[in-house]
C-alpha positions in Angstrom: 14.0 9.2 -19.0 12.5 5.8 -19.6 9.4 6.2 -17.5 6.3 8.3 -16.9 6.5 11.9 -15.7 4.6 13.1 -12.7 4.8 11.7 -9.2 3.0 8.5 -10.0 4.0 4.9 -9.8 5.5 3.4 -12.9 4.6 -0.1 -14.1 7.6 -1.5 -12.4 6.4 0.1 -9.2 9.3 2.6 -9.0 8.7 6.2 -8.0 9.2 8.6 -10.8 10.6 12.1 -10.2 8.0 14.7 -10.5 8.9 17.6 -12.9 8.9 21.1 -11.7 5.9 23.3 -12.8 8.3 25.2 -15.1 9.6 22.1 -16.7 6.0 20.7 -17.2 4.8 24.0 -18.7 7.8 24.1 -21.0 7.2 20.6 -22.2 3.6 21.3 -23.0 4.7 24.5 -24.9 7.2 22.5 -26.9 4.6 19.9 -27.9 2.1 22.6 -28.9 4.6 24.4 -31.0 5.7 21.2 -32.7 2.4 19.3 -33.1 -0.6 21.5 -32.2 -3.0 22.3 -29.4 -4.8 18.9 -29.1 -1.5 17.1 -28.9 -0.4 19.5 -26.2 -3.6 18.8 -24.3 -2.8 15.1 -24.3 0.8 15.8 -23.2 -0.4 18.0 -20.3 -2.8 15.3 -19.1 0.0 12.7 -19.1 2.3 15.0 -17.2 -0.4 15.8 -14.6 -1.9 12.4 -14.2 0.9 10.0 -15.1 0.2 6.8 -17.1 -3.2 6.8 -18.7 -5.1 4.5 -21.1 -6.8 5.9 -24.2 -10.2 5.7 -22.4 -8.8 7.7 -19.4 -7.2 10.3 -21.7 -10.5 10.9 -23.5 -12.2 11.5 -20.2 -9.4 13.7 -18.9 -8.9 15.8 -22.0 -12.6 16.0 -23.2 -11.3 15.3 -26.7 -13.1 13.0 -29.1 -11.6 9.5 -29.1 -10.4 9.8 -32.7 -8.7 13.1 -32.0 -7.1 11.8 -28.8 -5.9 8.7 -30.6 -4.4 10.9 -33.4 -2.5 12.9 -30.8 -1.2 9.7 -29.3 0.0 8.5 -32.7 1.9 11.7 -33.3 3.5 11.6 -29.9 4.5 7.9 -30.3 5.9 8.6 -33.8 8.2 11.3 -32.3 9.2 9.3 -29.2 7.5 11.7 -26.9 5.4 9.0 -25.2 5.8 5.3 -24.6 3.0 2.7 -24.8 3.1 0.1 -22.1 1.1 -2.9 -21.1 -1.1 -2.2 -18.1 0.0 -3.8 -14.9 -3.7 -4.5 -13.9 -5.0 -5.7 -17.2 -2.7 -7.1 -19.9 -5.2 -6.3 -22.6 -5.1 -2.5 -21.9 -2.3 -0.2 -23.0 -1.3 2.8 -21.0 0.7 5.7 -22.2 3.5 7.5 -20.4 5.2 10.8 -21.2 8.9 10.7 -22.0 9.7 14.2 -20.7 13.4 14.1 -21.4 12.7 13.2 -25.0 10.3 16.2 -25.3 12.9 18.5 -23.8 15.6 17.2 -26.2 13.6 18.8 -29.1 15.1 22.1 -28.0 18.5 20.7 -28.8 17.8 19.4 -32.3 19.7 22.3 -34.0 22.8 21.4 -31.9 22.5 17.7 -32.7 22.5 18.6 -36.5 25.4 21.0 -36.2 27.5 18.5 -34.2 26.9 15.7 -36.8 27.6 18.0 -39.7 30.9 19.2 -38.2 32.1 15.9 -36.7 30.8 13.5 -39.4 29.5 14.9 -42.7 26.6 16.5 -44.5 25.3 13.1 -45.5 25.0 12.1 -41.8 23.3 15.4 -41.1 20.8 14.8 -43.9 19.9 11.4 -42.5 19.5 12.6 -38.9 17.5 15.6 -40.1 15.0 13.2 -41.7 14.5 11.3 -38.4 14.2 14.5 -36.4 11.6 15.8 -38.8 9.5 12.7 -39.2 10.2 10.7 -36.1 10.3 6.9 -36.5 11.1 5.8 -40.1 12.1 2.5 -41.8 15.6 2.7 -43.2 14.2 2.4 -46.7 11.9 5.4 -46.1 14.9 7.4 -44.7 17.1 6.5 -47.7 14.3 7.4 -50.1 13.9 10.8 -48.5 17.6 11.5 -48.7 17.8 10.4 -52.4 15.0 12.8 -53.2 16.6 15.7 -51.4 18.1 18.3 -53.8 20.9 18.9 -51.2 22.1 15.3 -51.7 24.5 16.1 -54.6 27.1 14.0 -56.4 29.9 15.1 -54.1 28.0 13.9 -51.0 27.2 10.6 -52.8 30.9 10.1 -53.6 32.0 10.8 -50.1 29.6 8.6 -48.1 26.9 6.1 -49.2 23.7 6.4 -47.3 24.0 2.9 -45.9 27.5 3.5 -44.5 26.5 6.9 -43.1 23.5 5.3 -41.4 25.6 2.5 -39.9 27.9 5.2 -38.4 25.0 7.0 -36.9 23.8 3.8 -35.3 27.3 3.0 -34.1 27.6 6.5 -32.6 24.2 6.0 -30.9 22.7 9.0 -32.7 20.1 6.5 -34.0 18.6 3.4 -32.4 16.2 0.7 -33.5 12.6 1.1 -32.3 12.1 -1.5 -29.5 9.6 -4.3 -29.7 6.2 -3.2 -28.5 3.4 -1.0 -29.7 4.2 1.5 -32.4 2.6 3.4 -35.2 2.3 2.7 -38.9 1.1 4.8 -41.8 -1.5 3.6 -44.3 -1.4 4.6 -47.9 -3.8 7.5 -47.3 -1.5 8.8 -44.6 -3.7 7.8 -41.7 -1.9 6.3 -38.7 -2.8 3.2 -36.8 -1.6 1.5 -33.6 -0.8 -2.2 -33.6 0.9 -4.7 -31.5 4.3 -5.6 -32.8 5.2 -9.2 -32.6 8.7 -9.0 -34.0 11.4 -6.3 -34.3 10.8 -3.9 -37.2 13.6 -2.2 -39.0 12.7 1.2 -38.0 14.9 3.9 -36.6 14.4 6.8 -34.3 16.4 9.9 -33.6 18.3 11.0 -30.5 16.6 10.2 -27.2 
């Protein structure tokens, strides 16, 4: 679902289907299990209130701004929320929950098994890296695979990482991160949000 959850208006002015209470509760539980309580608190606020700016989320969740921003970075990294330009003020960024993407986390084991059985272990290794870490540059993804003990000589001989990655893109298991706001990692591991002026060669897992 490419839009905010909750019965609020999207930036395009279209009505978004409101999730059931059971679906909303499940989504929050998935986020808490995956990323922690504070991230779940931000997820819950976005489901209940619809699109919110960082300032609004700080007010709604009672979290410190730094903790709220960290939660947003994690959720963006894993494609669970989408940053958008505010319709009222082009300088503000609002955040919308991607509820379908959150729910898809329950299906990750099936994604991996399907890729292993229908493609190869090399394809599975690459997809596993994206499912575990969220958005990665192709160079980061290849470096992770090369460092993995499971990536043995037989796998290297069967499929190169570049060809396996190209097949994942062709099969739409992986897609390029769209132009917009996204996260980056500093050398010390801290995340930051920045406006992206041109496409970055980053990939993201199934959505």
